[in-house]
Every structure is written in C-alpha cells, then in structure tokens.
N, C-alpha and C positions, 0 to 999 in steps of 0.2 A: 503493500500499499504505500503510495505517494503521498505526502502532505504538502499543501500550498498554503502558506501562512501571509496574509496582508497585515502589514502593521501601519496603522495611521498614527502620526507622530509628528512632533516638532522638534528640532535641534536643540532648542533652548529649554526644553522640559525635562527637569531632572528625574522626574518619575519615568519619562520614557526611556532614559539610559539606564535606570534601575530595571525597568520592564525587559529591556534588551539582554541584560545580564541573565535574568530569570529564565527567558525564553531559551537562552542559549544552553543554561543547565538542563532544561527538558528535553531539549533536541539531543544533547549528549547521552541523555539516559534511556533513549529508545532507539529502535533498530531500522526504522523507515528512512527512506530517501525524503529530504526536506528541501523545500524551495521558499525561500523567505522574500517578499518584495515589501519595499518601504514606500509609503503613500504619504503625501504632503498634508500637513495641517497647520495653519498659522495661527498661534495663540493670540497675535497682535496683528491681524491684517492691516490695520490703520497706522501702524508704526512708522514713523518718518524713515526714508531710506538709509539714512546714516544713523539711525538708531537714537537713544537717548540715554542719559545717566542712569545707571541701574539704580542707585540710590534714590534718584528722583522717582523714577517708574515704580519702585517697589514701596516706597513711602506713599504714594497716591494710592497705590493698588491695595495695600494692608493697612493702611491709616497711620502708621508709624514706621520709623526705620527699626526700632526695638523689637516690634512684631515681625518683621521680615527677618531680622537675625534669629529670633527664635525658631522659625519656620526653616531657615537654612540649618540651623544646628540638628534638627530633627533629620533632614535629608542626609546630612554628613553622616550621622549615626548609622542610618539605614545603608548608606553607600559603602560603610566599611565593610559591612557583612557581605558585600557584593564586589569587594576589591575595587572599589571606585573612590578614589581620592579627590572628592569635591573641594575645589580651592576658590569658594566663592569671594574671598577677599581680593582675588586677583581680577575678577571682573569689574570692568569700569563702566561698560555700555551695555545694554539690552539691545540687541540688534533687531533690524528687520530681516527676516529670514527666507523672504522670497527668491532671492538669488541662490541661496544655499539649496532650497528643494528645488530649483531648476536644476542644479548641477547633480543632484541626487537622481533626478530624473535621467540625465545623461549618464551616469554612471551605471544605471540599470541597462541601458543600451549596450554599454561597452562591457558588461559583466564583472563590474567593479563595485556595485552598490553596497555592499556590506561593508567593505573596507572604507569607503567614503563615508558612510554614516558613522563608522566608528571614529574615524579621524575628526569628523565635525563634533561629536560629542566631546571627545578628549580636547579638542583644541579650545573649546569654549569652557567646559566645565573644569578641566584640570590644569590646562596652561593659561586660561584667562585671555586668550587671543580674540580679537575683535573681528569677528566674521561679518560685519557690517562693511568692512573695508575691502574692498574688491581685491587689491593685490594680496591682501591677508587670505582671503577666502580661496582665491588660485592656488596660493602656496600650499595650503592645508590639502586641498583635493589632488594636487600635482604629487605630493608627497605620499598620498594613499594609492598612487598608481593611475589616475586619470591623466589623461593627455592634456597639457596645459593648454596647447593651442586650440584645441577642440572645445575646451572650457571656456576659453575667452571668446570664442566664436559664438557660443551660445549666450553669454551675457551681452554680446553686441546686438543680438537679435532678439527675437521675441520667442525663441525656442523654449518649449517647456510649458508655456503659458496656457496652452489648450488643455495639457494635461493636469494642470493645476485646476482648472475648471471642471474637469470630469472628476477629479478626486473630491472637489467640493460637492458636487452632486451626489456622489456615491456616500459621502459622510452624512449628507442630509437624509438620503434613503435609509441607512442603517442608523439614523437618530444618534449620531456621534455627538455627545455633549462634553466630552473631555478625552484627554489622551494620557497613556497610550491606549488604542483600541485594537483588538487583534481579531481577524477573521480566519477561522480554519477551514479550508475546503469548501469556502462560500457556503458553509453550514452552520457553524458554531462560533458565537461571537463572545469575547470577553473584553471586559473593560477594566482598566487599571493596571498597575504593575503586579500582576497576580504571581503567587508562589508557583514554583515548578510543578507541584502537584497539581494544580490547577490546569495547567498546560497540558499535562499528560492525561488527565481526564478527558479534557477537549479533543486531544488526538484520538483517543480511543472511540469517543462518540462520533466524530467526524468520519472515522474508518469504518464504522458500522460494526466494530467489534463488541458492542455491548448494548 
C-alpha cells in the first residue's frame, strides 16, 4: 500500500515544523512507500512584502510582548523533544511567505520539495534568517539543492501563483482553519501537530487495514 500525504502548512508556523518531525517519526515506523507533498497556507496573507518587526507583530497579535514570550517558551520546550532548537531570539522580522511558497512549489517540480521545506524551517526558526529578503531566500533554497537560476526566474515571473490559488480553494473545501493540516490518501484528515501514533492510525485507516 502506497501512502500519499498532503501537508498544508506555512514556513513560519512553529507547530508545522513540529508536525513535520512527528510525521517523519510515523513514516519511519511503518513499512509502506510514502509520498509527501507540501501545500501552501499563508498565516498572514496581507503581510507587507518586506515583512514587519516580529516584536511589533507578536505584540499586536497577542496583546503584549510578555505573552508572546510565554508562548515561545512553550514551543521551545515542545521543540526540544523533537530535536528542534527554536531560537526565537534570533528572529527580527516576521516575513511575508508568498515567495517562499512559490519556491516550495518549484521544488516539488524539481524533486527537492522535502529538502527545501526543511531548509526554510531551519533558516527561519533556528538560524533567524530573514526569508522576506529575496537574496536570503534564494540562498536558502539553493543550499537545499534547488537550482538558483530557476528559483530566481520563478520570482521574476508569476510562476506558482495559480498553484497558490488552487491550494487556497482546497483549504476552503477541507475547511482548514489552522495549520499544520494533513490529508492521507485523500481520505483521512488530521489537524494540528499530532503525535506519531495518530499518524500511524490514520495510515491504517487510509489503507483500509482496519
């Protein structure tokens, strides 16, 4: 039985990074062939292209910077269990992620999507790199194996925008209200950074083995 998993996520969502790690554990714990496809979701579709100060953004979103730090601490603790070293103190800006998603779309075409998604998560969450900057974004995806000239070409055109619209429509049909969101074999859906056991249960149900 082959498994196809669609993951709806945003590269600035820490729980999406955690969900990725837990999904990987579940995949490793079973024997079937698995294909994972990453679909775009913008947490902040109206974000200015250059992004904004993370402190300003988080203070407005959560009411105070202190509350934001409390939430960060919780994510840091959960991340440790998944061997993710969240370094929120390094992040100066919350970026617009449209171009990052367009390059993830290209990476799918080039067979490098998993590596590019991982690189973007690491760049933002552990290295504090500003992926709203075009050259930084190109550096990150090139380091992950994506052809830099092709990536630059995508950003110079409107490539990937139609795929973004299609993903938005899919998210509406599936009633995705938050990310990460997982769809297994177009049958079983899971919302949130589920534990590996939940994924394994979904794999069994999607394969008709129970």
